[in-house]
A tleap script that builds the chain and sets N, CA, C and O, in Angstrom:
source leaprc.protein.ff14SB
mol = sequence {
  NMET TRP TYR SER PHE SER LEU PRO SER ASP
  ARG TRP CYS ASN ALA THR TRP ASP MET VAL
  LEU CYS TRP PRO PRO THR ALA PRO GLY ASP
  SER ALA HIE LEU SER CYS PRO PRO VAL LYS
  GLY VAL ASP PRO THR LYS THR VAL TYR LYS
  ARG CYS ASP VAL SER GLY ARG TRP ALA GLY
  LYS THR GLN GLY ASP PHE SER ILE PRO GLN
  GLY TRP THR ASN TYR THR VAL CYS PHE THR
  LYS ALA ILE GLN GLU ILE ILE ARG GLU LEU
  TYR LYS ASP SER ALA GLU ASP ALA GLN THR
  LYS LEU ASN ILE ALA LEU GLY THR ARG ILE
  MET GLU ILE ILE GLY LEU SER LEU SER LEU
  ALA SER LEU CYS ILE SER LEU ALA ILE PHE
  PHE TYR PHE CARG
}
set mol.1.N position { 13.344 2.408 28.911 }
set mol.1.CA position { 13.624 3.576 28.903 }
set mol.1.C position { 13.268 4.059 30.297 }
set mol.1.O position { 12.103 3.909 30.664 }
set mol.2.N position { 14.188 4.647 31.148 }
set mol.2.CA position { 14.138 4.918 32.550 }
set mol.2.C position { 13.886 6.520 32.721 }
set mol.2.O position { 14.382 7.204 31.826 }
set mol.3.N position { 13.414 6.983 33.410 }
set mol.3.CA position { 12.803 8.623 33.491 }
set mol.3.C position { 13.072 8.791 34.657 }
set mol.3.O position { 12.605 8.023 35.498 }
set mol.4.N position { 13.896 9.838 35.011 }
set mol.4.CA position { 14.281 10.512 36.393 }
set mol.4.C position { 13.573 11.699 36.421 }
set mol.4.O position { 13.630 12.499 35.486 }
set mol.5.N position { 12.749 11.925 37.655 }
set mol.5.CA position { 11.981 13.094 37.680 }
set mol.5.C position { 11.782 13.602 39.148 }
set mol.5.O position { 12.003 12.786 40.043 }
set mol.6.N position { 11.458 14.638 39.423 }
set mol.6.CA position { 10.946 14.977 40.771 }
set mol.6.C position { 9.627 15.477 40.746 }
set mol.6.O position { 9.333 16.266 39.847 }
set mol.7.N position { 8.842 15.173 41.526 }
set mol.7.CA position { 7.286 15.808 41.737 }
set mol.7.C position { 7.332 16.992 42.703 }
set mol.7.O position { 7.188 16.773 43.906 }
set mol.8.N position { 7.525 18.241 42.244 }
set mol.8.CA position { 7.307 19.261 43.130 }
set mol.8.C position { 5.995 19.434 43.617 }
set mol.8.O position { 5.879 19.815 44.782 }
set mol.9.N position { 4.894 19.207 42.880 }
set mol.9.CA position { 3.461 19.328 43.110 }
set mol.9.C position { 2.789 18.361 43.036 }
set mol.9.O position { 3.389 17.475 42.429 }
set mol.10.N position { 1.444 17.966 43.480 }
set mol.10.CA position { 0.751 16.896 43.080 }
set mol.10.C position { -0.057 16.987 41.956 }
set mol.10.O position { -0.923 16.133 41.771 }
set mol.11.N position { 0.146 18.133 40.987 }
set mol.11.CA position { -0.726 18.400 39.964 }
set mol.11.C position { -0.075 17.692 38.281 }
set mol.11.O position { -0.312 18.087 37.140 }
set mol.12.N position { 0.607 16.782 38.659 }
set mol.12.CA position { 1.258 15.928 37.395 }
set mol.12.C position { 0.179 15.078 36.824 }
set mol.12.O position { -0.829 14.690 37.414 }
set mol.13.N position { 0.454 14.894 35.860 }
set mol.13.CA position { -0.290 13.754 34.975 }
set mol.13.C position { 0.338 12.651 35.237 }
set mol.13.O position { 1.506 12.510 34.875 }
set mol.14.N position { -0.374 11.625 35.953 }
set mol.14.CA position { -0.073 10.208 36.301 }
set mol.14.C position { 0.699 9.415 35.166 }
set mol.14.O position { 0.563 9.765 33.994 }
set mol.15.N position { 1.384 8.513 35.459 }
set mol.15.CA position { 1.953 7.556 34.473 }
set mol.15.C position { 0.388 6.796 34.034 }
set mol.15.O position { -0.468 6.458 34.851 }
set mol.16.N position { 0.295 6.640 32.480 }
set mol.16.CA position { -0.810 5.865 32.357 }
set mol.16.C position { -0.630 5.107 31.071 }
set mol.16.O position { 0.149 5.472 30.192 }
set mol.17.N position { -1.360 4.072 31.004 }
set mol.17.CA position { -1.377 3.102 29.708 }
set mol.17.C position { -2.574 3.166 29.066 }
set mol.17.O position { -3.635 2.988 29.664 }
set mol.18.N position { -2.497 3.418 27.827 }
set mol.18.CA position { -3.628 3.974 27.033 }
set mol.18.C position { -4.002 2.632 25.922 }
set mol.18.O position { -4.551 2.794 24.832 }
set mol.19.N position { -3.655 1.580 26.372 }
set mol.19.CA position { -3.874 0.307 25.444 }
set mol.19.C position { -2.847 0.052 24.485 }
set mol.19.O position { -2.724 -1.044 23.937 }
set mol.20.N position { -2.083 1.067 24.261 }
set mol.20.CA position { -0.878 0.770 23.211 }
set mol.20.C position { 0.511 0.885 23.589 }
set mol.20.O position { 1.453 0.186 23.216 }
set mol.21.N position { 0.503 2.165 24.624 }
set mol.21.CA position { 1.931 2.727 24.932 }
set mol.21.C position { 1.843 2.968 26.440 }
set mol.21.O position { 0.745 3.186 26.952 }
set mol.22.N position { 3.005 2.933 27.193 }
set mol.22.CA position { 2.739 3.363 28.718 }
set mol.22.C position { 3.480 4.849 28.672 }
set mol.22.O position { 4.625 5.057 28.271 }
set mol.23.N position { 2.706 5.656 29.094 }
set mol.23.CA position { 3.118 7.130 29.010 }
set mol.23.C position { 3.703 7.349 30.794 }
set mol.23.O position { 3.134 7.003 31.829 }
set mol.24.N position { 4.976 8.019 30.611 }
set mol.24.CA position { 5.404 8.309 31.986 }
set mol.24.C position { 4.439 9.816 32.586 }
set mol.24.O position { 3.691 10.570 31.963 }
set mol.25.N position { 4.832 9.804 33.928 }
set mol.25.CA position { 4.235 11.085 34.695 }
set mol.25.C position { 5.067 12.224 33.732 }
set mol.25.O position { 6.178 12.078 33.222 }
set mol.26.N position { 4.083 13.513 33.648 }
set mol.26.CA position { 4.546 14.677 32.806 }
set mol.26.C position { 3.932 15.633 33.769 }
set mol.26.O position { 3.113 15.450 34.670 }
set mol.27.N position { 4.665 16.918 33.260 }
set mol.27.CA position { 4.425 18.038 34.382 }
set mol.27.C position { 3.253 18.678 33.336 }
set mol.27.O position { 3.153 18.557 32.115 }
set mol.28.N position { 2.566 19.271 34.128 }
set mol.28.CA position { 1.191 20.159 33.757 }
set mol.28.C position { 1.869 21.135 32.353 }
set mol.28.O position { 2.973 21.680 32.326 }
set mol.29.N position { 0.880 21.130 31.330 }
set mol.29.CA position { 1.486 22.055 30.250 }
set mol.29.C position { 2.428 21.540 29.540 }
set mol.29.O position { 2.749 22.131 28.509 }
set mol.30.N position { 3.029 20.450 29.874 }
set mol.30.CA position { 4.039 19.757 28.719 }
set mol.30.C position { 3.336 18.495 28.129 }
set mol.30.O position { 2.268 18.013 28.506 }
set mol.31.N position { 4.322 17.966 26.921 }
set mol.31.CA position { 3.704 17.042 26.404 }
set mol.31.C position { 4.922 15.624 26.573 }
set mol.31.O position { 6.135 15.720 26.757 }
set mol.32.N position { 4.333 14.736 26.475 }
set mol.32.CA position { 5.274 13.342 26.489 }
set mol.32.C position { 5.225 12.849 25.341 }
set mol.32.O position { 4.195 12.519 24.754 }
set mol.33.N position { 6.664 12.740 24.818 }
set mol.33.CA position { 6.581 11.864 23.639 }
set mol.33.C position { 7.440 10.484 23.573 }
set mol.33.O position { 8.445 10.236 24.240 }
set mol.34.N position { 6.798 9.624 22.592 }
set mol.34.CA position { 7.195 8.425 22.817 }
set mol.34.C position { 7.295 7.972 21.181 }
set mol.34.O position { 6.527 8.538 20.403 }
set mol.35.N position { 8.205 6.991 20.679 }
set mol.35.CA position { 8.143 6.380 19.498 }
set mol.35.C position { 7.038 5.825 19.428 }
set mol.35.O position { 6.379 5.464 20.403 }
set mol.36.N position { 6.657 5.677 18.013 }
set mol.36.CA position { 5.487 4.785 17.725 }
set mol.36.C position { 5.802 3.510 17.879 }
set mol.36.O position { 6.977 3.151 17.951 }
set mol.37.N position { 4.530 2.466 17.965 }
set mol.37.CA position { 4.912 1.019 18.538 }
set mol.37.C position { 5.294 0.336 17.062 }
set mol.37.O position { 4.783 0.576 15.968 }
set mol.38.N position { 6.295 -0.536 17.378 }
set mol.38.CA position { 6.548 -1.382 16.155 }
set mol.38.C position { 5.454 -2.467 16.001 }
set mol.38.O position { 5.431 -3.469 16.716 }
set mol.39.N position { 4.586 -2.222 15.068 }
set mol.39.CA position { 3.676 -3.228 14.445 }
set mol.39.C position { 3.261 -2.999 13.107 }
set mol.39.O position { 3.591 -1.957 12.540 }
set mol.40.N position { 2.560 -3.880 12.533 }
set mol.40.CA position { 2.406 -3.790 11.048 }
set mol.40.C position { 1.572 -2.446 10.572 }
set mol.40.O position { 0.519 -2.153 11.137 }
set mol.41.N position { 1.974 -1.848 9.767 }
set mol.41.CA position { 1.262 -0.770 9.302 }
set mol.41.C position { 1.695 0.660 9.992 }
set mol.41.O position { 1.254 1.741 9.603 }
set mol.42.N position { 2.552 0.512 10.989 }
set mol.42.CA position { 2.898 1.762 11.690 }
set mol.42.C position { 4.535 1.840 11.176 }
set mol.42.O position { 5.245 0.892 10.841 }
set mol.43.N position { 4.867 3.218 11.225 }
set mol.43.CA position { 6.300 3.445 11.174 }
set mol.43.C position { 6.843 3.782 12.422 }
set mol.43.O position { 6.570 4.906 12.845 }
set mol.44.N position { 7.693 2.906 13.234 }
set mol.44.CA position { 8.358 3.095 14.425 }
set mol.44.C position { 9.212 4.370 14.521 }
set mol.44.O position { 9.490 4.930 15.582 }
set mol.45.N position { 9.555 4.724 13.433 }
set mol.45.CA position { 10.638 5.718 13.360 }
set mol.45.C position { 10.154 7.049 13.589 }
set mol.45.O position { 10.949 7.980 13.722 }
set mol.46.N position { 8.654 7.244 13.656 }
set mol.46.CA position { 7.911 8.348 13.752 }
set mol.46.C position { 7.697 8.714 15.505 }
set mol.46.O position { 8.023 7.889 16.358 }
set mol.47.N position { 7.203 9.843 15.796 }
set mol.47.CA position { 7.030 10.008 17.337 }
set mol.47.C position { 5.628 10.379 17.464 }
set mol.47.O position { 5.068 11.107 16.644 }
set mol.48.N position { 5.037 9.863 18.526 }
set mol.48.CA position { 3.523 10.529 19.096 }
set mol.48.C position { 3.639 11.204 20.329 }
set mol.48.O position { 4.542 10.963 21.131 }
set mol.49.N position { 2.850 11.951 20.485 }
set mol.49.CA position { 2.832 12.513 21.931 }
set mol.49.C position { 1.550 12.701 22.529 }
set mol.49.O position { 0.538 12.576 21.839 }
set mol.50.N position { 1.483 13.002 23.797 }
set mol.50.CA position { 0.356 12.971 24.757 }
set mol.50.C position { 0.655 14.243 25.477 }
set mol.50.O position { 1.713 14.539 26.031 }
set mol.51.N position { -0.626 15.073 25.370 }
set mol.51.CA position { -0.454 16.355 26.277 }
set mol.51.C position { -1.000 16.494 27.624 }
set mol.51.O position { -2.159 16.137 27.831 }
set mol.52.N position { -0.200 17.031 28.665 }
set mol.52.CA position { -0.711 17.064 29.991 }
set mol.52.C position { -1.479 18.543 30.069 }
set mol.52.O position { -0.794 19.462 29.621 }
set mol.53.N position { -2.555 18.845 30.479 }
set mol.53.CA position { -2.973 20.004 30.770 }
set mol.53.C position { -2.676 20.683 31.798 }
set mol.53.O position { -2.258 20.048 32.766 }
set mol.54.N position { -2.774 21.873 31.884 }
set mol.54.CA position { -2.210 22.811 32.867 }
set mol.54.C position { -2.924 22.387 34.337 }
set mol.54.O position { -2.540 22.845 35.413 }
set mol.55.N position { -3.950 21.500 34.196 }
set mol.55.CA position { -4.847 21.122 35.333 }
set mol.55.C position { -3.987 19.806 36.018 }
set mol.55.O position { -4.115 19.409 37.176 }
set mol.56.N position { -3.223 19.335 35.143 }
set mol.56.CA position { -2.685 18.064 35.748 }
set mol.56.C position { -3.435 16.899 35.314 }
set mol.56.O position { -3.213 15.879 35.966 }
set mol.57.N position { -4.461 16.794 34.147 }
set mol.57.CA position { -4.904 15.751 33.750 }
set mol.57.C position { -4.331 15.663 32.259 }
set mol.57.O position { -3.847 16.587 31.606 }
set mol.58.N position { -4.485 14.455 31.915 }
set mol.58.CA position { -4.391 14.142 30.330 }
set mol.58.C position { -5.278 15.020 29.640 }
set mol.58.O position { -6.363 15.367 30.108 }
set mol.59.N position { -4.829 15.387 28.521 }
set mol.59.CA position { -5.813 16.370 27.722 }
set mol.59.C position { -6.657 15.081 26.828 }
set mol.59.O position { -6.179 13.962 26.641 }
set mol.60.N position { -7.895 15.509 26.386 }
set mol.60.CA position { -8.649 14.859 25.736 }
set mol.60.C position { -8.382 15.174 24.247 }
set mol.60.O position { -7.411 15.861 23.931 }
set mol.61.N position { -9.507 14.521 23.045 }
set mol.61.CA position { -9.450 15.116 21.921 }
set mol.61.C position { -9.867 16.417 21.676 }
set mol.61.O position { -9.451 16.922 20.634 }
set mol.62.N position { -10.580 17.068 22.379 }
set mol.62.CA position { -10.894 18.297 22.141 }
set mol.62.C position { -10.642 19.247 23.612 }
set mol.62.O position { -10.591 18.733 24.730 }
set mol.63.N position { -10.520 20.525 23.377 }
set mol.63.CA position { -9.977 21.344 24.470 }
set mol.63.C position { -11.245 21.099 25.624 }
set mol.63.O position { -12.458 21.099 25.412 }
set mol.64.N position { -10.660 20.936 26.649 }
set mol.64.CA position { -11.472 20.783 27.957 }
set mol.64.C position { -12.216 19.542 28.115 }
set mol.64.O position { -13.106 19.386 28.950 }
set mol.65.N position { -11.741 18.491 27.117 }
set mol.65.CA position { -12.572 17.365 27.258 }
set mol.65.C position { -11.587 16.193 28.175 }
set mol.65.O position { -10.609 15.644 27.668 }
set mol.66.N position { -11.976 15.977 29.376 }
set mol.66.CA position { -11.642 14.950 30.502 }
set mol.66.C position { -12.223 13.867 30.703 }
set mol.66.O position { -12.193 13.402 31.843 }
set mol.67.N position { -12.889 13.193 29.685 }
set mol.67.CA position { -13.663 12.168 30.083 }
set mol.67.C position { -13.255 10.997 30.154 }
set mol.67.O position { -13.854 10.091 30.734 }
set mol.68.N position { -11.814 10.862 29.362 }
set mol.68.CA position { -10.973 9.410 29.307 }
set mol.68.C position { -10.111 9.981 30.373 }
set mol.68.O position { -9.636 11.116 30.319 }
set mol.69.N position { -9.889 8.943 31.573 }
set mol.69.CA position { -8.639 9.368 32.448 }
set mol.69.C position { -7.307 9.657 31.873 }
set mol.69.O position { -6.580 10.624 32.098 }
set mol.70.N position { -7.085 8.472 30.956 }
set mol.70.CA position { -5.809 8.395 30.217 }
set mol.70.C position { -5.910 9.295 29.246 }
set mol.70.O position { -4.924 9.186 28.518 }
set mol.71.N position { -6.508 9.991 28.947 }
set mol.71.CA position { -6.371 11.334 27.797 }
set mol.71.C position { -6.689 10.587 26.344 }
set mol.71.O position { -7.285 9.510 26.344 }
set mol.72.N position { -6.288 11.175 25.189 }
set mol.72.CA position { -6.224 11.123 24.070 }
set mol.72.C position { -4.960 11.257 23.317 }
set mol.72.O position { -4.256 12.267 23.347 }
set mol.73.N position { -4.649 9.944 22.485 }
set mol.73.CA position { -3.344 10.177 21.700 }
set mol.73.C position { -3.634 9.965 20.398 }
set mol.73.O position { -4.146 8.883 20.109 }
set mol.74.N position { -3.372 10.941 19.350 }
set mol.74.CA position { -3.518 10.871 18.051 }
set mol.74.C position { -2.467 9.848 17.294 }
set mol.74.O position { -1.430 10.283 16.793 }
set mol.75.N position { -2.779 8.627 17.260 }
set mol.75.CA position { -1.944 7.708 16.732 }
set mol.75.C position { -1.801 7.734 15.200 }
set mol.75.O position { -0.889 7.081 14.694 }
set mol.76.N position { -2.673 8.473 14.401 }
set mol.76.CA position { -2.637 8.560 12.994 }
set mol.76.C position { -1.472 9.086 12.363 }
set mol.76.O position { -1.248 8.874 11.171 }
set mol.77.N position { -0.633 9.834 13.174 }
set mol.77.CA position { 0.798 10.221 12.754 }
set mol.77.C position { 1.790 9.078 12.576 }
set mol.77.O position { 2.860 9.201 11.980 }
set mol.78.N position { 1.291 7.809 13.215 }
set mol.78.CA position { 2.366 6.666 13.156 }
set mol.78.C position { 2.118 5.812 12.089 }
set mol.78.O position { 2.947 4.944 11.818 }
set mol.79.N position { 0.859 5.960 11.294 }
set mol.79.CA position { 0.516 5.012 10.180 }
set mol.79.C position { 1.429 5.414 8.962 }
set mol.79.O position { 1.854 6.547 8.736 }
set mol.80.N position { 1.679 4.141 8.132 }
set mol.80.CA position { 2.426 4.291 6.951 }
set mol.80.C position { 1.231 5.372 5.904 }
set mol.80.O position { 0.046 5.614 6.136 }
set mol.81.N position { 1.952 5.761 4.941 }
set mol.81.CA position { 1.370 6.425 3.726 }
set mol.81.C position { 0.122 5.613 3.461 }
set mol.81.O position { -0.977 6.168 3.444 }
set mol.82.N position { 0.279 4.123 3.224 }
set mol.82.CA position { -0.366 3.327 2.557 }
set mol.82.C position { -2.033 3.328 3.410 }
set mol.82.O position { -3.160 3.619 3.011 }
set mol.83.N position { -1.525 2.880 4.651 }
set mol.83.CA position { -2.697 3.260 5.682 }
set mol.83.C position { -3.390 4.348 5.953 }
set mol.83.O position { -4.576 4.239 6.263 }
set mol.84.N position { -2.808 5.514 5.888 }
set mol.84.CA position { -3.376 7.074 5.862 }
set mol.84.C position { -4.308 6.993 4.759 }
set mol.84.O position { -5.471 7.372 4.900 }
set mol.85.N position { -3.832 6.481 3.569 }
set mol.85.CA position { -4.774 6.552 2.211 }
set mol.85.C position { -5.981 5.768 2.509 }
set mol.85.O position { -7.115 6.186 2.275 }
set mol.86.N position { -5.731 4.681 3.005 }
set mol.86.CA position { -6.956 3.731 3.287 }
set mol.86.C position { -8.185 4.510 4.359 }
set mol.86.O position { -9.409 4.539 4.233 }
set mol.87.N position { -7.466 4.986 5.223 }
set mol.87.CA position { -8.215 5.732 6.112 }
set mol.87.C position { -9.089 6.834 5.245 }
set mol.87.O position { -10.306 6.791 5.066 }
set mol.88.N position { -8.256 7.739 4.795 }
set mol.88.CA position { -8.889 8.571 3.920 }
set mol.88.C position { -10.188 8.437 3.088 }
set mol.88.O position { -11.126 9.231 3.028 }
set mol.89.N position { -10.021 7.210 2.438 }
set mol.89.CA position { -10.647 6.715 1.436 }
set mol.89.C position { -12.128 6.221 2.284 }
set mol.89.O position { -13.253 6.355 1.802 }
set mol.90.N position { -11.827 5.628 3.644 }
set mol.90.CA position { -12.941 5.041 4.221 }
set mol.90.C position { -13.783 6.225 4.886 }
set mol.90.O position { -14.970 6.028 5.149 }
set mol.91.N position { -13.255 7.296 5.126 }
set mol.91.CA position { -13.995 8.248 5.804 }
set mol.91.C position { -14.198 9.427 4.960 }
set mol.91.O position { -14.598 10.494 5.426 }
set mol.92.N position { -13.929 9.247 3.735 }
set mol.92.CA position { -14.302 10.658 2.774 }
set mol.92.C position { -15.759 10.618 2.259 }
set mol.92.O position { -16.133 11.609 1.631 }
set mol.93.N position { -16.563 9.677 2.428 }
set mol.93.CA position { -17.945 9.979 2.180 }
set mol.93.C position { -18.817 10.500 3.151 }
set mol.93.O position { -18.571 10.438 4.356 }
set mol.94.N position { -19.964 11.080 2.609 }
set mol.94.CA position { -20.799 11.652 3.795 }
set mol.94.C position { -21.811 10.570 4.394 }
set mol.94.O position { -22.089 9.529 3.798 }
set mol.95.N position { -22.269 10.891 5.495 }
set mol.95.CA position { -23.095 9.902 6.388 }
set mol.95.C position { -24.263 9.081 5.446 }
set mol.95.O position { -24.593 7.920 5.690 }
set mol.96.N position { -24.827 9.893 4.327 }
set mol.96.CA position { -25.740 9.166 3.546 }
set mol.96.C position { -25.295 8.249 2.813 }
set mol.96.O position { -25.994 7.255 2.615 }
set mol.97.N position { -23.878 8.386 2.171 }
set mol.97.CA position { -23.248 7.540 1.417 }
set mol.97.C position { -22.812 6.356 2.092 }
set mol.97.O position { -22.896 5.226 1.611 }
set mol.98.N position { -22.312 6.659 3.292 }
set mol.98.CA position { -21.970 5.480 4.183 }
set mol.98.C position { -23.116 4.665 4.654 }
set mol.98.O position { -23.030 3.473 4.950 }
set mol.99.N position { -24.118 5.329 4.703 }
set mol.99.CA position { -25.403 4.501 5.162 }
set mol.99.C position { -25.822 3.565 3.872 }
set mol.99.O position { -26.154 2.407 4.124 }
set mol.100.N position { -25.824 3.978 2.604 }
set mol.100.CA position { -26.248 3.299 1.570 }
set mol.100.C position { -25.132 2.255 1.081 }
set mol.100.O position { -25.508 1.241 0.492 }
set mol.101.N position { -23.871 2.463 1.293 }
set mol.101.CA position { -22.842 1.207 1.444 }
set mol.101.C position { -23.179 0.317 2.482 }
set mol.101.O position { -23.076 -0.901 2.339 }
set mol.102.N position { -23.623 0.914 3.640 }
set mol.102.CA position { -23.938 -0.232 4.754 }
set mol.102.C position { -25.125 -0.878 4.208 }
set mol.102.O position { -25.023 -2.105 4.221 }
set mol.103.N position { -26.168 -0.453 3.756 }
set mol.103.CA position { -27.274 -1.208 3.338 }
set mol.103.C position { -27.073 -2.024 2.129 }
set mol.103.O position { -27.783 -3.019 1.985 }
set mol.104.N position { -26.067 -1.680 1.120 }
set mol.104.CA position { -25.746 -2.676 0.109 }
set mol.104.C position { -25.241 -3.865 0.721 }
set mol.104.O position { -25.625 -5.006 0.462 }
set mol.105.N position { -24.252 -3.499 1.650 }
set mol.105.CA position { -23.296 -4.708 2.257 }
set mol.105.C position { -24.159 -5.617 3.163 }
set mol.105.O position { -23.844 -6.787 3.382 }
set mol.106.N position { -25.366 -4.975 3.728 }
set mol.106.CA position { -26.332 -5.807 4.594 }
set mol.106.C position { -27.211 -6.762 3.441 }
set mol.106.O position { -27.412 -7.963 3.621 }
set mol.107.N position { -27.566 -6.204 2.549 }
set mol.107.CA position { -28.409 -6.883 1.595 }
set mol.107.C position { -27.641 -8.179 0.822 }
set mol.107.O position { -28.184 -9.226 0.471 }
set mol.108.N position { -26.137 -7.782 0.650 }
set mol.108.CA position { -25.342 -8.928 -0.091 }
set mol.108.C position { -25.138 -9.833 1.133 }
set mol.108.O position { -25.086 -11.037 0.878 }
set mol.109.N position { -25.028 -9.507 2.267 }
set mol.109.CA position { -24.777 -10.689 3.359 }
set mol.109.C position { -26.074 -11.485 3.468 }
set mol.109.O position { -26.105 -12.695 3.687 }
set mol.110.N position { -27.217 -10.648 3.283 }
set mol.110.CA position { -28.394 -11.532 3.393 }
set mol.110.C position { -28.740 -12.566 2.001 }
set mol.110.O position { -29.290 -13.657 2.156 }
set mol.111.N position { -28.411 -12.144 0.910 }
set mol.111.CA position { -28.342 -12.903 -0.404 }
set mol.111.C position { -27.442 -14.066 0.019 }
set mol.111.O position { -27.847 -15.229 0.010 }
set mol.112.N position { -26.150 -13.696 0.405 }
set mol.112.CA position { -25.383 -14.855 0.607 }
set mol.112.C position { -25.662 -16.013 1.617 }
set mol.112.O position { -25.289 -17.165 1.398 }
set mol.113.N position { -26.277 -15.670 2.629 }
set mol.113.CA position { -26.894 -16.746 3.579 }
set mol.113.C position { -28.064 -17.355 2.982 }
set mol.113.O position { -28.213 -18.570 3.118 }
set mol.114.N position { -28.960 -16.637 2.304 }
set mol.114.CA position { -30.106 -17.552 1.703 }
set mol.114.C position { -29.295 -18.223 0.374 }
set mol.114.O position { -29.744 -19.344 0.134 }
set mol.115.N position { -28.432 -17.897 -0.359 }
set mol.115.CA position { -27.958 -19.029 -1.215 }
set mol.115.C position { -27.090 -19.993 -0.650 }
set mol.115.O position { -26.876 -20.987 -1.343 }
set mol.116.N position { -26.475 -19.909 0.596 }
set mol.116.CA position { -25.793 -20.962 1.056 }
set mol.116.C position { -26.980 -21.822 1.713 }
set mol.116.O position { -26.843 -23.045 1.734 }
set mol.117.N position { -28.010 -21.306 2.191 }
set mol.117.CA position { -29.099 -22.358 2.861 }
set mol.117.C position { -29.517 -22.939 1.712 }
set mol.117.O position { -29.350 -24.158 1.728 }
set mol.118.N position { -30.070 -22.448 0.580 }
set mol.118.CA position { -30.683 -23.141 -0.317 }
set mol.118.C position { -29.436 -24.241 -0.943 }
set mol.118.O position { -29.725 -25.410 -1.198 }
set mol.119.N position { -28.349 -23.816 -1.099 }
set mol.119.CA position { -27.224 -24.812 -1.375 }
set mol.119.C position { -27.274 -26.148 -0.413 }
set mol.119.O position { -27.323 -27.298 -0.849 }
set mol.120.N position { -27.255 -25.807 0.878 }
set mol.120.CA position { -27.407 -27.075 1.641 }
set mol.120.C position { -28.749 -27.741 1.866 }
set mol.120.O position { -28.876 -28.867 2.346 }
set mol.121.N position { -29.620 -27.048 1.527 }
set mol.121.CA position { -31.084 -27.832 1.288 }
set mol.121.C position { -31.009 -28.831 0.025 }
set mol.121.O position { -31.424 -29.990 -0.003 }
set mol.122.N position { -30.436 -28.174 -0.926 }
set mol.122.CA position { -30.248 -29.132 -2.268 }
set mol.122.C position { -29.576 -30.313 -1.990 }
set mol.122.O position { -30.005 -31.450 -2.188 }
set mol.123.N position { -28.285 -29.929 -1.427 }
set mol.123.CA position { -27.159 -31.210 -0.794 }
set mol.123.C position { -27.883 -32.261 -0.170 }
set mol.123.O position { -27.805 -33.458 -0.446 }
set mol.124.N position { -28.681 -31.653 0.800 }
set mol.124.CA position { -29.489 -32.789 1.677 }
set mol.124.C position { -30.492 -33.484 1.031 }
set mol.124.O position { -30.726 -34.648 1.356 }
set mol.125.N position { -31.174 -32.877 0.079 }
set mol.125.CA position { -32.224 -33.571 -0.670 }
set mol.125.C position { -31.573 -34.339 -1.605 }
set mol.125.O position { -32.050 -35.461 -1.779 }
set mol.126.N position { -30.543 -34.010 -2.298 }
set mol.126.CA position { -29.899 -34.889 -3.070 }
set mol.126.C position { -29.010 -36.301 -2.307 }
set mol.126.O position { -28.940 -37.408 -2.842 }
set mol.127.N position { -28.505 -36.012 -1.221 }
set mol.127.CA position { -28.070 -37.055 -0.581 }
set mol.127.C position { -28.953 -38.051 -0.009 }
set mol.127.O position { -28.527 -39.154 0.332 }
set mol.128.N position { -30.574 -37.591 0.151 }
set mol.128.CA position { -31.410 -38.499 0.715 }
set mol.128.C position { -31.948 -39.447 -0.504 }
set mol.128.O position { -32.175 -40.653 -0.402 }
set mol.129.N position { -32.108 -38.632 -1.703 }
set mol.129.CA position { -32.381 -39.464 -2.988 }
set mol.129.C position { -31.345 -40.549 -3.246 }
set mol.129.O position { -31.719 -41.646 -3.659 }
set mol.130.N position { -30.086 -40.299 -3.025 }
set mol.130.CA position { -28.897 -40.917 -3.313 }
set mol.130.C position { -28.949 -42.154 -2.269 }
set mol.130.O position { -28.480 -43.227 -2.648 }
set mol.131.N position { -29.376 -42.071 -1.260 }
set mol.131.CA position { -29.243 -43.254 -0.308 }
set mol.131.C position { -30.526 -43.966 -0.436 }
set mol.131.O position { -30.522 -45.184 -0.253 }
set mol.132.N position { -31.622 -43.359 -0.727 }
set mol.132.CA position { -32.898 -44.065 -0.960 }
set mol.132.C position { -32.949 -45.130 -2.201 }
set mol.132.O position { -33.456 -46.252 -2.198 }
set mol.133.N position { -32.278 -44.455 -3.257 }
set mol.133.CA position { -32.342 -45.500 -4.481 }
set mol.133.C position { -30.778 -46.181 -4.439 }
set mol.133.O position { -30.496 -46.854 -5.430 }
set mol.134.N position { -29.957 -46.090 -3.602 }
set mol.134.CA position { -28.853 -46.876 -3.521 }
set mol.134.C position { -28.438 -47.835 -4.761 }
set mol.134.O position { -27.436 -48.546 -4.682 }
savepdb mol mol.pdb
quit
């Protein structure tokens, strides 16, 4: 897709790459619109946009946030309904519930490592006995 434009002032938002899409130069106060990328879990028929602030910088997630030079793009509008539901389920719990789930996952991982270590030690001992009594 080619864009023709003229730059009447130096306050335009520069063309930028946000690690997903390449955004064209955009006039201050306007928004650039692109189709969602054609990847798994994303609906490429939907459109995502990035806003250029009146100061000529790409707008961040919140008003007045310019900490990221390429700005912020809300790609959640691109996700299919199934992926959006997974994201909602993932973030619906409180911080305490999330910490509890993290502790359970960590405990499960530790038990898995201990079990695999005991299994390997038992295998080594049984092989040593087997080779000794051939």
